[in-house]
C-alpha positions, 0 to 999 in steps of 0.5 A: 871486920867483915862487911855488913849487909841487909839481906832483903828476903822474899821467902816465897821466891822459887815456890818457897825454894828461897826459904829452904836454901837461905840458911846454908847460904847465910852460914857460908857468908857468916863463916867468911866474915860477912855480917848479915841482917835479915828482913823478910818480905810478906807481899809485893812492894815490901822489898821496896819499902824495906830498902827505902827505909834502910837507906834513909837510916844509913844502910848502904850494903844490900843483898836481894834474896830471891829472883829478878823481881826481888832485885827489881823492888830493892832497886826501886827502894834505892832510887831516886834517893840514892842519886843525891847521896852515897852510891849503894851496893847491891849483892844477890843470893839468886834463890828464885826462879828467874835470875837473869841479871847474874848470868852476864857474869856466871852460870854458877848461880848461888855459888858464884854469888856467895863467892863474890860476897866473900872476896868482895868482888864488885863492879859499877853498874848503870841503872836505867830510868823509865819515866811514865805517865804515873811516875818513875821506875828504875831497873838494871836488867830489861824492859820489854814490850810486845811478844815477850811481855805478852807471854809474861803478862799472860803467865803472871795473870792466868798461869802463875801457879803452873810452874814451867808448864804455865810458861809454855802454855803462855807461849803457846797462847801468845803464839796463837794470838800473835799480835804484832803491832807498833810501839812508836819510839824515837831513839837518840839521834832519830829524826822521827818516831818509828811506828812500824809493826814489830814482834817485840822491843827490848831496852836492855842494861844486861844480856839475858832475860827469862833465865837463859834467853840472850836477848841483847848479846851486846849489852854491857852493864857499865857502858852508859847506854841502853841496848835497844833490840827490835825484832820486826813483824816476823811470822809464826813459822819464822819465829819458831824456826829462829827460837834457838837464836833467842838463846844464843843471841844470833837472833839479832843477825836476822834480816828483820832484827835491829839493835843500837846502843843509845842514851835516851829513848822517847815513846809516843804511845796512845795508851798504857801497855803491858810491859815486863820489867826485870821479871815483873809485869806492869801496865804503864804509859811509858814516856821517856827512858834514860840511863844513870851511868854508874849509879849502882855497885853490884857484887857480881 
């Protein structure tokens, strides 16, 4: 008897691409003995609610069908309740526009994800937990502040319907403003908060963001650590010259870049800020970040 999964589907992901490609993907899974039940989302937050309710009813195997944002919502439906019960399993059908998490394992996208399900290829994955002034969120890919979050925020709020052109427009406008500023943080082992100005900070569980940008080349999903990457106040020209390094991971070798692997991060922010978490744009007053080691099984 094959395994059973609840597939939580964002039909709008990828500009409707998710809905079009879902049927042939499901056909392959069912032909391989995977039993799949579908639950479709209609609006933001639905995937979190569906996952939470299903977990409470005893479901333990889930498939996030869409992009990174869909997976983010599913994860936040599973935690924190899964910490006191059986560890859940999360698989992916990456049919959205941004599917950064799976790039740690393969560039084949949907084909690789289907193969992983069919051969029951899974591994343990850490979950990162961010406590903020209004509550708690969980994620498995990346939390970013500064330039990268500014680009994502601008795109989401002003150019969400512009496709790839909206992304490049957001980069251009963010470069024009170029707001390098401090985000006071204290990593595990540091005596005081670091309030130096910087271009961006990222707190990573996996290597990639934005689809193909290798922001954290040394990150591992199962090491029980947060991969913290900081890029200091580099200038516009310097950033443009070093843009290729963001895609191959060599930016961490820049003289203004730093990285460390830690278990805990504290924040000393004066007010809420815009952040990007696993493709989602949020405004949060961040307080503390830590790791839930091996809290999730991922099929990847």
